[in-house]
N, CA, C and O atoms as CSV, one atom per row, in Angstrom:
chain,resi,resn,atom,element,x,y,z
A,1,MET,N,N,85.993,114.005,111.798
A,1,MET,CA,C,87.130,113.787,110.935
A,1,MET,C,C,88.064,114.981,111.027
A,1,MET,O,O,87.625,116.131,111.020
A,2,CYS,N,N,89.330,114.703,111.112
A,2,CYS,CA,C,90.344,115.746,111.244
A,2,CYS,C,C,90.756,116.258,109.864
A,2,CYS,O,O,90.934,115.483,108.924
A,3,MET,N,N,90.898,117.553,109.766
A,3,MET,CA,C,91.388,118.145,108.522
A,3,MET,C,C,92.875,118.453,108.703
A,3,MET,O,O,93.259,119.211,109.593
A,4,TYR,N,N,93.685,117.865,107.864
A,4,TYR,CA,C,95.120,118.096,107.959
A,4,TYR,C,C,95.448,119.383,107.219
A,4,TYR,O,O,95.078,119.557,106.058
A,5,SER,N,N,96.146,120.281,107.901
A,5,SER,CA,C,96.459,121.564,107.292
A,5,SER,C,C,97.921,121.953,107.447
A,5,SER,O,O,98.352,122.975,106.911
A,6,GLU,N,N,98.676,121.161,108.163
A,6,GLU,CA,C,100.081,121.480,108.407
A,6,GLU,C,C,100.969,120.560,107.588
A,6,GLU,O,O,100.794,119.342,107.599
A,7,ARG,N,N,101.909,121.140,106.889
A,7,ARG,CA,C,102.858,120.361,106.097
A,7,ARG,C,C,104.193,120.353,106.825
A,7,ARG,O,O,104.630,121.368,107.368
A,8,PHE,N,N,104.830,119.190,106.824
A,8,PHE,CA,C,106.114,119.033,107.493
A,8,PHE,C,C,106.982,118.143,106.625
A,8,PHE,O,O,106.544,117.076,106.193
A,9,GLN,N,N,108.186,118.565,106.369
A,9,GLN,CA,C,109.085,117.789,105.510
A,9,GLN,C,C,110.180,117.158,106.355
A,9,GLN,O,O,110.800,117.822,107.187
A,10,ILE,N,N,110.414,115.855,106.130
A,10,ILE,CA,C,111.498,115.168,106.829
A,10,ILE,C,C,112.360,114.435,105.801
A,10,ILE,O,O,111.904,114.105,104.706
A,11,LEU,N,N,113.576,114.197,106.168
A,11,LEU,CA,C,114.476,113.419,105.319
A,11,LEU,C,C,114.686,112.067,105.975
A,11,LEU,O,O,114.910,111.975,107.182
A,12,LEU,N,N,114.610,111.015,105.162
A,12,LEU,CA,C,114.761,109.648,105.639
A,12,LEU,C,C,115.895,108.961,104.905
A,12,LEU,O,O,116.294,109.376,103.817
A,13,THR,N,N,116.404,107.914,105.512
A,13,THR,CA,C,117.362,107.072,104.811
A,13,THR,C,C,116.578,106.187,103.837
A,13,THR,O,O,115.375,105.993,104.013
A,14,PRO,N,N,117.238,105.657,102.827
A,14,PRO,CA,C,116.544,104.728,101.919
A,14,PRO,C,C,115.940,103.541,102.676
A,14,PRO,O,O,114.853,103.078,102.332
A,15,TYR,N,N,116.634,103.050,103.697
A,15,TYR,CA,C,116.112,101.932,104.486
A,15,TYR,C,C,114.819,102.327,105.184
A,15,TYR,O,O,113.846,101.572,105.158
A,16,GLN,N,N,114.795,103.518,105.817
A,16,GLN,CA,C,113.592,103.971,106.524
A,16,GLN,C,C,112.412,104.102,105.562
A,16,GLN,O,O,111.302,103.667,105.868
A,17,ARG,N,N,112.658,104.699,104.411
A,17,ARG,CA,C,111.583,104.869,103.433
A,17,ARG,C,C,111.053,103.512,102.970
A,17,ARG,O,O,109.841,103.303,102.912
A,18,ARG,N,N,111.946,102.608,102.645
A,18,ARG,CA,C,111.540,101.282,102.173
A,18,ARG,C,C,110.753,100.549,103.255
A,18,ARG,O,O,109.723,99.932,102.981
A,19,HIS,N,N,111.251,100.624,104.486
A,19,HIS,CA,C,110.586,99.963,105.604
A,19,HIS,C,C,109.180,100.543,105.817
A,19,HIS,O,O,108.225,99.796,106.032
A,20,LEU,N,N,109.057,101.868,105.758
A,20,LEU,CA,C,107.742,102.504,105.905
A,20,LEU,C,C,106.799,102.092,104.773
A,20,LEU,O,O,105.624,101.814,105.015
A,21,GLN,N,N,107.308,102.052,103.546
A,21,GLN,CA,C,106.471,101.657,102.414
A,21,GLN,C,C,105.996,100.212,102.560
A,21,GLN,O,O,104.836,99.907,102.281
A,22,GLU,N,N,106.875,99.340,102.987
A,22,GLU,CA,C,106.502,97.936,103.172
A,22,GLU,C,C,105.461,97.786,104.279
A,22,GLU,O,O,104.501,97.029,104.134
A,23,GLU,N,N,105.649,98.495,105.364
A,23,GLU,CA,C,104.697,98.415,106.477
A,23,GLU,C,C,103.343,98.999,106.083
A,23,GLU,O,O,102.300,98.437,106.419
A,24,ALA,N,N,103.357,100.105,105.384
A,24,ALA,CA,C,102.099,100.708,104.941
A,24,ALA,C,C,101.355,99.754,103.997
A,24,ALA,O,O,100.136,99.610,104.088
A,25,LYS,N,N,102.077,99.122,103.114
A,25,LYS,CA,C,101.448,98.165,102.198
A,25,LYS,C,C,100.870,96.984,102.967
A,25,LYS,O,O,99.763,96.530,102.678
A,26,ARG,N,N,101.620,96.489,103.942
A,26,ARG,CA,C,101.162,95.362,104.745
A,26,ARG,C,C,99.870,95.701,105.480
A,26,ARG,O,O,98.979,94.859,105.585
A,27,ARG,N,N,99.761,96.935,105.991
A,27,ARG,CA,C,98.579,97.360,106.741
A,27,ARG,C,C,97.448,97.871,105.851
A,27,ARG,O,O,96.320,98.058,106.309
A,28,GLY,N,N,97.760,98.095,104.581
A,28,GLY,CA,C,96.749,98.633,103.675
A,28,GLY,C,C,96.450,100.098,103.923
A,28,GLY,O,O,95.301,100.532,103.844
A,29,THR,N,N,97.497,100.858,104.226
A,29,THR,CA,C,97.332,102.283,104.510
A,29,THR,C,C,98.414,103.059,103.777
A,29,THR,O,O,99.211,102.472,103.046
A,30,SER,N,N,98.449,104.350,103.962
A,30,SER,CA,C,99.479,105.169,103.323
A,30,SER,C,C,100.665,105.364,104.262
A,30,SER,O,O,100.554,105.174,105.474
A,31,VAL,N,N,101.788,105.744,103.687
A,31,VAL,CA,C,102.978,106.031,104.497
A,31,VAL,C,C,102.694,107.230,105.399
A,31,VAL,O,O,103.107,107.235,106.559
A,32,THR,N,N,101.997,108.245,104.887
A,32,THR,CA,C,101.721,109.423,105.711
A,32,THR,C,C,100.822,109.073,106.893
A,32,THR,O,O,101.024,109.589,107.992
A,33,ALA,N,N,99.833,108.206,106.684
A,33,ALA,CA,C,98.965,107.785,107.789
A,33,ALA,C,C,99.777,107.019,108.828
A,33,ALA,O,O,99.557,107.171,110.030
A,34,LEU,N,N,100.705,106.206,108.370
A,34,LEU,CA,C,101.566,105.438,109.267
A,34,LEU,C,C,102.439,106.381,110.097
A,34,LEU,O,O,102.613,106.166,111.296
A,35,ILE,N,N,102.976,107.400,109.480
A,35,ILE,CA,C,103.818,108.372,110.189
A,35,ILE,C,C,102.987,109.149,111.205
A,35,ILE,O,O,103.430,109.347,112.337
A,36,ARG,N,N,101.772,109.598,110.815
A,36,ARG,CA,C,100.909,110.312,111.764
A,36,ARG,C,C,100.579,109.431,112.966
A,36,ARG,O,O,100.578,109.900,114.104
A,37,GLU,N,N,100.299,108.153,112.708
A,37,GLU,CA,C,100.000,107.215,113.792
A,37,GLU,C,C,101.197,107.077,114.731
A,37,GLU,O,O,101.035,107.068,115.951
A,38,ALA,N,N,102.393,106.969,114.165
A,38,ALA,CA,C,103.601,106.825,114.981
A,38,ALA,C,C,103.834,108.078,115.834
A,38,ALA,O,O,104.222,107.976,116.998
A,39,VAL,N,N,103.600,109.240,115.260
A,39,VAL,CA,C,103.768,110.489,116.009
A,39,VAL,C,C,102.765,110.541,117.154
A,39,VAL,O,O,103.127,110.878,118.281
A,40,ASP,N,N,101.501,110.209,116.871
A,40,ASP,CA,C,100.479,110.208,117.915
A,40,ASP,C,C,100.825,109.235,119.033
A,40,ASP,O,O,100.688,109.571,120.210
A,41,GLN,N,N,101.271,108.039,118.680
A,41,GLN,CA,C,101.642,107.052,119.694
A,41,GLN,C,C,102.805,107.545,120.536
A,41,GLN,O,O,102.810,107.380,121.756
A,42,HIS,N,N,103.779,108.141,119.895
A,42,HIS,CA,C,104.955,108.629,120.620
A,42,HIS,C,C,104.581,109.754,121.582
A,42,HIS,O,O,105.126,109.842,122.682
A,43,LEU,N,N,103.654,110.611,121.167
A,43,LEU,CA,C,103.259,111.749,121.995
A,43,LEU,C,C,102.130,111.412,122.957
A,43,LEU,O,O,101.741,112.246,123.775
A,44,GLY,N,N,101.601,110.196,122.864
A,44,GLY,CA,C,100.530,109.797,123.763
A,44,GLY,C,C,99.167,110.356,123.389
A,44,GLY,O,O,98.295,110.482,124.249
A,45,VAL,N,N,98.972,110.689,122.128
A,45,VAL,CA,C,97.691,111.221,121.664
A,45,VAL,C,C,96.717,110.070,121.446
A,45,VAL,O,O,97.063,109.060,120.834
A,46,ILE,N,N,95.510,110.228,121.947
A,46,ILE,CA,C,94.475,109.220,121.746
A,46,ILE,C,C,93.583,109.693,120.604
A,46,ILE,O,O,92.997,110.773,120.685
A,47,PRO,N,N,93.472,108.893,119.534
A,47,PRO,CA,C,92.640,109.305,118.400
A,47,PRO,C,C,91.195,109.573,118.826
A,47,PRO,O,O,90.668,108.920,119.727
A,48,GLU,N,N,90.564,110.545,118.161
A,48,GLU,CA,C,89.204,110.954,118.514
A,48,GLU,C,C,88.231,109.780,118.484
A,48,GLU,O,O,87.378,109.665,119.364
A,49,GLY,N,N,88.346,108.911,117.484
A,49,GLY,CA,C,87.457,107.755,117.395
A,49,GLY,C,C,87.585,106.851,118.608
A,49,GLY,O,O,86.586,106.331,119.106
A,50,ASP,N,N,88.817,106.658,119.092
A,50,ASP,CA,C,89.033,105.830,120.287
A,50,ASP,C,C,88.416,106.481,121.523
A,50,ASP,O,O,87.825,105.800,122.361
A,51,ARG,N,N,88.555,107.805,121.629
A,51,ARG,CA,C,87.972,108.519,122.767
A,51,ARG,C,C,86.452,108.388,122.757
A,51,ARG,O,O,85.838,108.166,123.801
A,52,LYS,N,N,85.846,108.527,121.577
A,52,LYS,CA,C,84.381,108.426,121.475
A,52,LYS,C,C,83.899,107.018,121.814
A,52,LYS,O,O,82.891,106.854,122.500
A,53,ARG,N,N,84.617,106.002,121.335
A,53,ARG,CA,C,84.237,104.618,121.651
A,53,ARG,C,C,84.341,104.363,123.149
A,53,ARG,O,O,83.470,103.714,123.728
A,54,ALA,N,N,85.393,104.866,123.777
A,54,ALA,CA,C,85.561,104.683,125.220
A,54,ALA,C,C,84.441,105.385,125.981
A,54,ALA,O,O,83.893,104.833,126.934
A,55,TYR,N,N,84.103,106.594,125.563
A,55,TYR,CA,C,83.028,107.339,126.215
A,55,TYR,C,C,81.707,106.584,126.101
A,55,TYR,O,O,80.993,106.425,127.091
A,56,ARG,N,N,81.382,106.123,124.903
A,56,ARG,CA,C,80.127,105.384,124.700
A,56,ARG,C,C,80.108,104.108,125.542
A,56,ARG,O,O,79.067,103.737,126.084
A,57,SER,N,N,81.249,103.442,125.652
A,57,SER,CA,C,81.337,102.220,126.439
A,57,SER,C,C,81.092,102.507,127.923
A,57,SER,O,O,80.392,101.751,128.597
A,58,ILE,N,N,81.658,103.581,128.418
A,58,ILE,CA,C,81.486,103.948,129.826
A,58,ILE,C,C,80.027,104.307,130.098
A,58,ILE,O,O,79.450,103.862,131.091
A,59,ILE,N,N,79.439,105.099,129.231
A,59,ILE,CA,C,78.043,105.508,129.404
A,59,ILE,C,C,77.121,104.293,129.350
A,59,ILE,O,O,76.172,104.206,130.128
A,60,ALA,N,N,77.385,103.366,128.452
A,60,ALA,CA,C,76.535,102.187,128.284
A,60,ALA,C,C,76.546,101.292,129.524
A,60,ALA,O,O,75.580,100.573,129.777
A,61,ARG,N,N,77.608,101.330,130.278
A,61,ARG,CA,C,77.711,100.467,131.462
A,61,ARG,C,C,76.847,100.951,132.619
A,61,ARG,O,O,76.447,100.157,133.470
A,62,GLN,N,N,76.561,102.226,132.655
A,62,GLN,CA,C,75.792,102.822,133.749
A,62,GLN,C,C,76.348,102.361,135.095
A,62,GLN,O,O,75.604,101.972,135.996
A,63,ALA,N,N,77.649,102.414,135.203
A,63,ALA,CA,C,78.340,101.929,136.398
A,63,ALA,C,C,78.330,102.969,137.512
A,63,ALA,O,O,78.099,104.156,137.282
A,64,ARG,N,N,78.583,102.495,138.700
A,64,ARG,CA,C,78.738,103.370,139.863
A,64,ARG,C,C,80.206,103.806,139.906
A,64,ARG,O,O,81.108,102.971,139.830
A,65,PHE,N,N,80.434,105.082,140.025
A,65,PHE,CA,C,81.787,105.596,140.067
A,65,PHE,C,C,82.153,105.951,141.502
A,65,PHE,O,O,81.295,106.349,142.290
A,66,VAL,N,N,83.410,105.808,141.827
A,66,VAL,CA,C,83.873,106.092,143.182
A,66,VAL,C,C,84.824,107.274,143.148
A,66,VAL,O,O,85.432,107.579,142.123
A,67,SER,N,N,84.938,107.927,144.289
A,67,SER,CA,C,85.853,109.064,144.406
A,67,SER,C,C,87.296,108.548,144.426
A,67,SER,O,O,87.528,107.362,144.659
A,68,PRO,N,N,88.252,109.426,144.184
A,68,PRO,CA,C,89.661,109.004,144.260
A,68,PRO,C,C,90.026,108.415,145.618
A,68,PRO,O,O,90.794,107.455,145.688
A,69,ASP,N,N,89.479,108.985,146.711
A,69,ASP,CA,C,89.771,108.446,148.050
A,69,ASP,C,C,89.202,107.036,148.201
A,69,ASP,O,O,89.858,106.155,148.755
A,70,GLN,N,N,87.976,106.824,147.705
A,70,GLN,CA,C,87.380,105.491,147.768
A,70,GLN,C,C,88.188,104.503,146.933
A,70,GLN,O,O,88.366,103.348,147.320
A,71,LEU,N,N,88.670,104.964,145.793
A,71,LEU,CA,C,89.485,104.098,144.936
A,71,LEU,C,C,90.774,103.706,145.649
A,71,LEU,O,O,91.196,102.551,145.592
A,72,ASP,N,N,91.401,104.675,146.324
A,72,ASP,CA,C,92.612,104.372,147.099
A,72,ASP,C,C,92.323,103.305,148.150
A,72,ASP,O,O,93.109,102.375,148.333
A,73,ASP,N,N,91.186,103.444,148.840
A,73,ASP,CA,C,90.812,102.461,149.860
A,73,ASP,C,C,90.639,101.077,149.243
A,73,ASP,O,O,91.071,100.078,149.817
A,74,LEU,N,N,90.003,101.022,148.071
A,74,LEU,CA,C,89.806,99.734,147.402
A,74,LEU,C,C,91.131,99.105,147.000
A,74,LEU,O,O,91.333,97.901,147.158
A,75,VAL,N,N,92.018,99.923,146.487
A,75,VAL,CA,C,93.328,99.426,146.047
A,75,VAL,C,C,94.144,98.944,147.239
A,75,VAL,O,O,94.837,97.930,147.157
A,76,GLU,N,N,94.062,99.658,148.319
A,76,GLU,CA,C,94.824,99.307,149.539
A,76,GLU,C,C,94.141,98.208,150.340
A,76,GLU,O,O,94.716,97.714,151.310
A,77,GLY,N,N,92.940,97.816,149.962
A,77,GLY,CA,C,92.244,96.754,150.684
A,77,GLY,C,C,91.528,97.226,151.918
A,77,GLY,O,O,91.194,96.417,152.785
A,78,ARG,N,N,91.279,98.523,152.024
A,78,ARG,CA,C,90.578,99.077,153.189
A,78,ARG,C,C,89.099,99.217,152.844
A,78,ARG,O,O,88.656,100.287,152.425
A,79,PHE,N,N,88.354,98.167,153.014
A,79,PHE,CA,C,86.931,98.173,152.676
A,79,PHE,C,C,86.105,98.570,153.876
A,79,PHE,O,O,86.446,98.239,155.012
A,80,GLU,N,N,85.031,99.270,153.631
A,80,GLU,CA,C,84.118,99.661,154.723
A,80,GLU,C,C,82.812,98.955,154.569
A,80,GLU,O,O,81.908,99.145,155.382
């Protein structure tokens, strides 16, 4: 779990605030959580929970991994 320790103040138009409040209510979350999510999405941040789920999924598959060169060959259709 992440501990939030940084405070940041922004000014919004009444429309933006109302829209954020309506969306947060629709999703059952807070406006601040909605804003943090939007910032993460914009910056390309992957939430820790998503990273852990992806890692567990990859490990559970016990798949064979290929090198980047082998992957290029597969994509280009050059099979050996």
